[in-house]
C-alpha positions as semicolon CSV with decimal commas, in nm:
position;residue;x (nm);y (nm);z (nm)
1;M;-0,855;-1,922;-0,399
2;N;-1,176;-1,731;-0,473
3;L;-1,237;-1,537;-0,786
4;A;-1,456;-1,227;-0,749
5;R;-1,803;-1,245;-0,896
6;P;-1,786;-1,126;-1,258
7;L;-1,912;-0,775;-1,313
8;Y;-2,212;-0,774;-1,544
9;D;-2,167;-0,410;-1,639
10;P;-1,936;-0,414;-1,937
11;E;-1,834;-0,058;-1,888
12;A;-1,745;-0,123;-1,518
13;Q;-1,547;-0,433;-1,626
14;I;-1,339;-0,237;-1,870
15;C;-1,277;0,048;-1,626
16;L;-1,160;-0,194;-1,351
17;I;-0,930;-0,378;-1,592
18;R;-0,774;-0,056;-1,720
19;D;-0,727;0,075;-1,369
20;C;-0,545;-0,243;-1,268
21;I;-0,331;-0,237;-1,582
22;A;-0,237;0,131;-1,523
23;L;-0,122;0,041;-1,170
24;G;0,100;-0,243;-1,295
25;A;-0,113;-0,545;-1,205
26;R;-0,035;-0,878;-1,363
27;S;-0,294;-1,081;-1,548
28;T;-0,351;-1,323;-1,259
29;T;-0,418;-1,036;-1,016
30;I;-0,674;-0,885;-1,258
31;M;-0,848;-1,227;-1,296
32;F;-0,899;-1,256;-0,922
33;M;-1,021;-0,896;-0,888
34;T;-1,263;-0,901;-1,180
35;G;-1,372;-1,267;-1,185
36;L;-1,298;-1,282;-1,558
37;T;-1,123;-1,562;-1,742
38;K;-0,759;-1,537;-1,835
39;R;-0,847;-1,529;-2,204
40;R;-1,068;-1,222;-2,162
41;V;-0,817;-1,041;-1,942
42;L;-0,531;-1,099;-2,184
43;R;-0,722;-0,914;-2,456
44;Y;-0,650;-0,589;-2,272
45;L;-0,283;-0,655;-2,189
46;T;-0,025;-0,522;-2,431
47;D;0,275;-0,520;-2,193
48;P;0,455;-0,860;-2,197
49;A;0,553;-0,803;-1,830
50;S;0,190;-0,825;-1,727
51;R;0,164;-1,172;-1,886
52;C;0,471;-1,319;-1,716
53;R;0,450;-1,643;-1,528
54;G;0,601;-1,762;-1,204
55;N;0,522;-1,725;-0,841
56;L;0,351;-1,398;-0,751
57;P;0,431;-1,209;-0,433
58;Y;0,093;-1,271;-0,271
59;R;0,200;-1,415;0,066
60;P;0,308;-1,132;0,305
61;D;0,490;-1,372;0,532
62;E;0,739;-1,441;0,251
63;W;0,853;-1,082;0,213
64;L;0,703;-0,844;0,462
65;F;0,770;-0,920;0,824
66;D;1,149;-0,979;0,792
67;G;1,185;-0,734;0,510
68;V;1,288;-0,370;0,465
69;L;1,159;-0,121;0,715
70;Q;1,021;0,105;0,441
71;E;0,814;-0,182;0,301
72;R;0,655;-0,240;0,647
73;L;0,586;0,129;0,688
74;H;0,432;0,150;0,343
75;A;0,224;-0,163;0,408
76;A;0,082;-0,004;0,720
77;V;-0,009;0,317;0,531
78;L;-0,173;0,121;0,247
79;I;-0,378;-0,094;0,479
80;A;-0,486;0,203;0,692
81;R;-0,606;0,386;0,381
82;Y;-0,779;0,075;0,246
83;R;-0,975;0,017;0,564
84;R;-1,082;0,381;0,582
85;I;-1,221;0,364;0,229
86;V;-1,402;0,035;0,296
87;R;-1,566;0,192;0,601
88;H;-1,722;0,447;0,365
89;G;-1,902;0,169;0,180
90;Y;-1,679;0,097;-0,117
91;G;-1,607;-0,253;-0,240
92;P;-1,269;-0,422;-0,196
93;A;-1,151;-0,379;-0,554
94;E;-1,240;-0,006;-0,560
95;A;-1,094;0,050;-0,218
96;L;-0,764;-0,120;-0,308
97;I;-0,723;0,080;-0,627
98;S;-0,805;0,407;-0,450
99;A;-0,570;0,329;-0,157
100;Y;-0,286;0,236;-0,392
101;R;-0,334;0,557;-0,595
102;H;-0,325;0,754;-0,271
103;C;0,010;0,596;-0,179
104;L;0,155;0,665;-0,521
105;A;0,041;1,029;-0,491
106;Q;0,202;1,056;-0,146
107;Y;0,527;0,879;-0,209
108;G;0,566;0,871;-0,587
109;S;0,618;0,564;-0,807
110;A;0,934;0,361;-0,767
111;K;0,927;0,295;-1,142
112;N;0,962;0,666;-1,216
113;A;1,273;0,704;-0,997
114;E;1,585;0,802;-1,190
115;P;1,929;0,644;-1,131
116;D;2,070;0,973;-1,015
117;D;1,783;1,047;-0,775
118;G;1,865;1,057;-0,407
119;P;1,729;0,800;-0,156
120;E;1,438;1,036;-0,075
121;H;1,297;0,959;-0,424
122;V;1,272;0,580;-0,394
123;G;0,894;0,596;-0,426
124;F;0,634;0,366;-0,287
125;R;0,798;0,030;-0,216
126;L;0,506;-0,202;-0,278
127;N;0,395;-0,298;-0,628
128;F;0,030;-0,351;-0,695
129;D;0,056;-0,731;-0,682
130;R;0,197;-0,711;-0,327
131;A;-0,069;-0,466;-0,227
132;F;-0,330;-0,706;-0,367
133;G;-0,177;-0,990;-0,162
134;L;-0,189;-0,781;0,157
135;V;-0,561;-0,710;0,118
136;S;-0,625;-1,076;0,021
137;H;-0,462;-1,214;0,337
138;L;-0,606;-0,935;0,556
139;E;-0,965;-1,025;0,469
140;G;-0,940;-1,385;0,351
141;R;-1,058;-1,311;-0,006
142;W;-0,928;-1,366;-0,354
143;V;-0,606;-1,567;-0,317
144;A;-0,651;-1,638;0,054
145;K;-0,909;-1,881;0,196
146;A;-0,884;-1,721;0,548
147;P;-0,715;-1,415;0,700
148;T;-0,351;-1,474;0,778
149;I;-0,257;-1,114;0,879
150;G;-0,421;-0,855;1,097
151;V;-0,379;-0,502;1,219
152;I;-0,271;-0,426;1,575
153;R;-0,204;-0,109;1,764
154;C;0,132;-0,046;1,909
155;S;0,127;-0,002;2,290
156;E;0,408;0,254;2,276
157;C;0,315;0,497;1,993
158;S;-0,047;0,388;1,921
159;S;0,033;0,341;1,550
160;E;-0,137;0,056;1,370
161;Y;0,067;-0,192;1,168
162;V;0,034;-0,526;0,991
163;H;0,099;-0,833;1,198
164;P;0,076;-1,207;1,126
165;T;-0,233;-1,362;1,294
166;A;-0,040;-1,685;1,364
167;K;0,159;-1,507;1,632
168;A;-0,001;-1,454;1,972
169;G;0,020;-1,092;2,081
170;P;0,226;-0,808;1,935
171;T;0,554;-1,001;1,900
172;G;0,646;-0,823;1,575
173;R;0,832;-0,495;1,562
174;C;0,636;-0,177;1,527
175;P;0,774;-0,004;1,216
176;S;0,690;0,342;1,342
177;C;0,885;0,291;1,667
178;E;1,170;0,129;1,478
179;S;1,187;0,420;1,236
180;V;1,215;0,668;1,526
181;Q;1,495;0,462;1,683
182;R;1,687;0,446;1,354
183;Y;1,639;0,808;1,261
184;A;1,918;0,954;1,478
185;M;2,164;0,675;1,382
186;N;2,099;0,607;1,016
187;R;2,191;0,889;0,768
188;R;2,029;0,711;0,476
189;F;1,709;0,682;0,671
190;R;1,718;1,060;0,741
191;D;1,761;1,119;0,369
192;V;1,454;0,908;0,293
193;F;1,245;1,085;0,560
194;P;1,383;1,439;0,582
195;A;1,298;1,635;0,898
196;R;1,034;1,906;0,867
197;V;1,051;2,232;1,058
198;I;0,741;2,280;1,265
199;P;0,652;2,655;1,287
200;D;0,641;2,804;1,635
201;Q;0,279;2,843;1,747
202;A;0,346;3,172;1,923
203;D;0,495;3,319;1,608
204;C;0,201;3,205;1,403
205;Q;-0,045;3,366;1,644
206;L;0,157;3,692;1,646
207;Q;0,158;3,701;1,265
208;F;-0,213;3,643;1,261
209;V;-0,280;3,930;1,503
210;R;-0,060;4,160;1,296
211;Q;-0,252;4,075;0,986
212;I;-0,582;4,157;1,160
213;L;-0,452;4,487;1,293
214;S;-0,279;4,598;0,976
């Protein structure tokens, strides 16, 4: 396990800690991301849930690959966004926070879902600690000594998804292909991912021409 190098900019330290707390990170997660001691991190935590002990969901092989389809889909979206941000030159902590915020903006927070909400309002299925564990094991940093998961491209749909590196070849199921197969058969799945009507291109072109001529 490798702690990040401590940030020597006090303002940057505080901003990173507050960002992590706002996204629901536990104290141990914040320690690894900031490189600060537990005592210093606990100064900023007022929610008892963030101080809780016990095993943290850092290892993807314990919950992801045989888990719920939505979790595997959301993991693929998170990692794709994270890698895109890193390619633009951002550090891992900044990229993880930005990617997680993007997923919350796209799917909503599962914590904010009401009991009477329909299945389409379940929100983003990964908490911040699990997202942290995904990035850790993807790059072999923080809680992982070496990469244990990777990203592969599906030969059928060309979508990228998370896959354990211990397996040789794409032996895991592609969540995108599996979601397409389930869509017609599973009503709950259709409620979670409602169909969108794609406008006819010819009608769009005709409306555009009418606007020009009017």
